[in-house]
N, C-alpha and C positions, 0 to 999 in steps of 0.2 A: 751515862754514855762518855766513855774516853777512847781518843784516836788518837794513834802516837807514829809521828815519823818518823824516819831511819833517811838522813841525808846521807849518803856516802860520799859525798863530794870533798874532793880535797882543798876546794874553795869556800872560803867565811862567806857569806853572804852574794852566791853565785847563783848562776841560770838554776838550779837545781832549786835552790832556795825559794828561790820566786815561786818556782811552779808550786811546790808545796804549801808556801806563805797565802799565796793563792786560794788556796783550798780553805788551810786553815780560818781565815777571814769569812768563808759563807759556814764551817762549822760555827764554829764560837758566835755568831749572830744569830745561830739557830740554839745555842746554849748548850753543845755538846763541849766538852771537855778537850784540849789536845795538847800534846807534849810533842816535842820534837828534842830526837838525839843525833847528833851531830859527828860526823869523823873527822872534820876540819881537823889537824894538826897532831892526832891521832894516827896508828898503828896497828891494824887487826891482827894480830898472828892466824897465821892459816892451823886449820884443823889437825890435829897428831894423829888424828886414826886410833886414837888408844882407848876408845868405847867405855870410858870410866864415867860417863855424866849421867848416873843415876840418879833417881830420886828429885822431880820436876826439872831433870836438864841442867844440873850443879855441874859446868864444867870446872875442871882441876886447874883448869893454866888460867893464872890471874894475872897476868904479866900486860891486862889490857882492859878497853872496856866493855867488853864482849859481854860480860855475867849480867851485868848491871843492865846494859840495853837489853837484851835475852828475856830479863826477870820482868823487864817492863811491858813487853811484845807479851809475855804470856798473860799477863795481867789485862792489857788493852781489850776493848770492844772492836777496835778497827785498828787499820795497819795500814800504812801507806809508804811505801819503800821508794826512795830515789836515789837516783843514779845520773851521772854528766855518762855520755859516751864515750869508753877509751875504746882503741881497736875495735869499734864495731861488738863493743858489747859494755857488760858494768862493769865500774870501776874494781880495782885489787881488794877495797878493803870493803865491800858490798859484796864482791865475790868472796872473799874468806870469812865474813862475818855471814852469810848465808851458808854455807858447808858447812862452819862449827854449829848453826840451829839444826840445822837439816840433822845431824849424827843426833845434836841432841831428841829433838821433835823423834826421831826412827826409835832411840832407847828410851823414851818417854810417848809409848803412842798417845794420841788425842789429847794432849797440850794446846794447839792452838783450833782444833775442831769448832767448824760453823763459826768462826769468824769472820772478820771482812776486810777485805786484801785489795789495795790499791797499787798500780805501781806509776810513773812518772819517769821520765827521761828528759834529760837536755843533752842536744846533739848540735855539733858545727855543720853539719852536710847531714852524714848517713849513719846506719848501725843503732838508729832508735829503738828499730823493732826487736832486733836483735835482743839490747838491752832489756824491754818489756816483755819480752818473751822470758826472757831467763829469771826473773822477779815472779814473774805469774806463775812462772814455773813451780818454785816454793811452793806459795800458795798453794795451787791445787795438787801438789804431795803431797800435802799435808792438811787436807779435809776442810780448806777455807773456801768461801765464797770469792769472786773475782770481780770487781766491781769496773763496767767499764761505762767509757761516755760517748759522744756523737764522732768521733773519732781517733785517733790514736794518742796516749797519752803523754803526749810530746812535745817540745818547743826548738825552735832553732835560736842558736846564740854562739858566738864563737869566744867574747868576749864578757866578762862579767858585768848582768844589767841586760845585756842584749836580749834575751827571753822576754824581757819587758816591754819590747818593742813587738812582738810576736802574739798581735792582738784575736787570733783565731786561736792560737795556743790558750792562751787566757781565757777567753770563752769556753773553751773545751774543759779548763781547769773546773771553771762553775758550774757546768752541767756534772763535770764527774762528782762535785761535794754532792752537788744536788742528789746525784744517784747513791752515793753512799749513805746521807742522810735517809733516804727511803728505805731504802736496804738494813740499815741497822734499826729503824724502826720496827719493821718487822721480826 
């Protein structure tokens, strides 16, 4: 089994990465292969709405890392989407990625069917539920199963590293990993 995480943060080793890494610790301890795609230092181009993404969701626009990340998503058994909260929603790179992935999936129905998905968000104060909701809707619109936990899959933290001090969030990530492992085994 393999779980791919896509980190939509513009920061290397930021709060979103802390959440993903915490989940990965549990998954790796259980023998599940993990891989992380990070968008820091990248610009994901928005969808051009050309609808040319035929055969397995091959986007014809190759100026960024979209296609590489999307192909990894299609091959994975589980997917974690992580984003910091910007203006009460997901980051621009995550938005562009999900819009392109949605069109590729719409043009190639069933690419993500029955995969397992989990979303996490790091927020300074508010907007995390909107961000999680945006990412979960991507999963739901593509016939995926969404993993939940004991509370919202979010952490508070403005400066890099702050999320590591949110003990409730870290415990929630542990529980999210446990629930993801259970569902992957089914």
